[in-house]
N, C-alpha and C positions, 0 to 999 in steps of 0.2 A: 234521272232521265224519265223514269216511269213512276206512276203513283202506286201505292200498295194494291189498288184494284186492277192494275194493268197486267199484261201477260208476263209469265215467267220466262226465263231464258230458254228453258226447254220448249215451251210453247212457241216462242219465236223461231227456234231452230226447226221445229216441225213445219211451221208455216213457210219458212224460207226454202225448204226442200220440197215444197208442193208446187203445183201450178199456180198461176196468179188467181184464178177463180177459186180453187180449193183453199189456197192460202188465206184469202179474205173471208171465205166461209168460216174458217177456223178462228180467225182473229176477230170477227165481227162483234161478239159479245163484250170484248174488252177494248175495242178499237178507240172509243172515245176517251180512254184513259192512257193513250199513248201520244207521243209528240207528232205522230203522223196525221192526226186530225188538224184541219185548218184552224189556226188560232182565231179567237173571237175578234181580235183587233183587225185582222184582215177582212173578216166577214162584215164587221160593222163599217169599216171604211169603204168597202165596196158598196154596201147598202146606201151610204150617203151619196155617193156619186150617181148611182142608178136612180135614186130618188130625183136628182136634178135632171136626169135625162128622160125620166118617165112622166107619168105612170105608164105602165105597160098593160096589155091584155093578158094573154096566157104566157106561161113560162115553163121552161124545161131545165132541170139540173142534170147535166151530162156527167155520167159516172158519179151518181149522187152518194154512193156509200151509205153511211148511217144517217145521212140527211142533214148535215150541218148547213149546206147551201140552200136547202128547201126553205129555211126560215127567211133567208134573204129574199127569195122569190115571193114569199108570203107577204112581205112588207112593201114590195114595189109592183106587184101584179094584182089587177082587179078581178081577173077571171081565174080559170083553173090553173093549178100548179101540178107539174108532173116530174117525177124522178125516174131515171133509167140507169140500170147497172146490170152487170153480168153475174154478180154474186148474190145468190139466194139468201145467204146468211146476212149480208149487209142490208139487203132490202127488208128482211124480217125485223131487224133492229129499227130501221127507219119507219116501218109501218107501225110498230108499237109506239113510237114517239109522235107520229103525225098520221093518225088513221084517216084524216080527211083528205090526204094527198093521194093522187093517182100514182101508183108505182108500177113500173114495167120492167120485167127482166128481159134484157136483150143485149146483144153485142153492138156497141155503139158504132162499130165500123160498118154496120148494116142496119141503120135506124129504121124503125117501122113507122115513120112519120113523113108527111109531105105537106109543106106550106101550112103548118099547124100552129106555130108559135111566134109570138112577138119578141121574146127574149129567151136566149139560151145562155146559161152560165156554167162554169166548171171550175172546180177548186182542187188543185194538187194532183190531177190525174194524168197529166201528159207524159210523165216519166214512164208510164206503162206502154207507150207507143214508140216504136222505132221510127227514126226519121223518115224512112221511105213510106211509112203508113200514114203520116200526118196529112199529106194532100188528099188522100181518100177520106180521112176523117173529117177534114174541113169541108169537103164537098158534101158529105152527109149532113153536116150542120147547116150548110147553105140551103140544101133541099128541104130541111125540116122547118126553116124559118119562112115566115110570110115576107113578101117584098117590103123592104124597109126595116125588117126585123134586125135585132142586134145580138151579137155573140160576145159575151164579156167574160174575161178571166184575168186574174192577177198574175204578174210575172215578177219575180224578185231579181234584183241586179245580181250578177255573178260575184262571188267573193273575190277580194283582192288576192292575186297570186302570192303564195307564201303565207297567207293568213291562216289561223287555225281552222276557220270554216272551209277554206280552200282544200286543206289537207284532209279534213273529214270527208268532204264530198268526193275527192279523188280516191281516197281509200275505200269508200263505200262502193263507188262505181267499179273500181278494180276488183274488189271482192265479188261483186255480182257477175262480172265477166268471167272470172275464174270459175265460179260456181256453175254458170251456164255452159262453160266449155266442158265441164266434167260430169254434169248431172242433168238428167231429163226427168220430168218436163222442165222447160225453162221458166224462170221467174223474171220477167222483164220489169225492171225498175231502175232507170238510169236518170239521175238528177242533173247531169252536166251537159246534156245534149239538146236542151230546149233553148236555143239561142234566139233572142228577140229579133235580130235582123233577119234571120232565116224564116222565122215564123211570120213576120210581116209580109215577106215576099210570097210565101205559100198562101197566106190569106188573100192577098191581092190576086194571085192566079186563080183562086177558087171563086172570085167574083165579089170580094168584099172591099170596101174602103175602110181604112184603119185609122183610128185615133188613139192617143195615149193620154192617160190621166194619172198624175201622181197621187199616191195614197199617202196623204200628209202625216197620218198618225204613225206610219212606219218610219218616219224620219228621213234624213238625207245622209249620203256618203260624204267623206271629207272633201271631195271635189264639188260638192253641191248638188249632185244628181240624186234623184229619188232612190231610196232603197227598194222600193216596190212600186210598180206601175199597174194600172188597170188597162188592159187592152180591150178596146171596144170596136168590134168589126161590124159594119153595117152591110146587110145584103142589098145590092142594087136592084 
């Protein structure tokens, strides 16, 4: 599951018993050697679709972590590229890899930007937000975009009930809920509560129009539907 350069079981245990911010500070030096980093195939497929929709001016990577998504913005944006994250440790790794990028430490639920960007992307971060927090988060992104700006992020199809992936995700979410019931501070990371239908409605209520694009490199499910889609929400 992890490369030899990745975190040890003990390091993961310490991270899991920390807050989200502190946990990622601890994990940051080895984060890119874990399965939690967004796979290159997702980043590359997203880049190809955004190239067709762009080019864009300025871009923001929301919850940028160690900066995997910053390279996507660098390929489709002609102007400045910015990353925002609440973990100083993750930003330090991103800064070492991309010193030319603007990096901002901030809580993305209170973004310090207004009408500043033509494109906002995010990869793999939404499990850290409880469902009741998403409308406020989407409102923040809406305010950070220029009129006509776009908010893009991939969403994987849910695993088939009873499949190995289904039980892995269910077991992980259950373990996180037990951990958060017994231990403080909480570590919010729930992978099963980001449903596409609900997210589309929440984006519409925040003032976006929503389009979906299949990421063809990720393949299709047995019923022919895409395994992963790119949500592209446009600010009106």
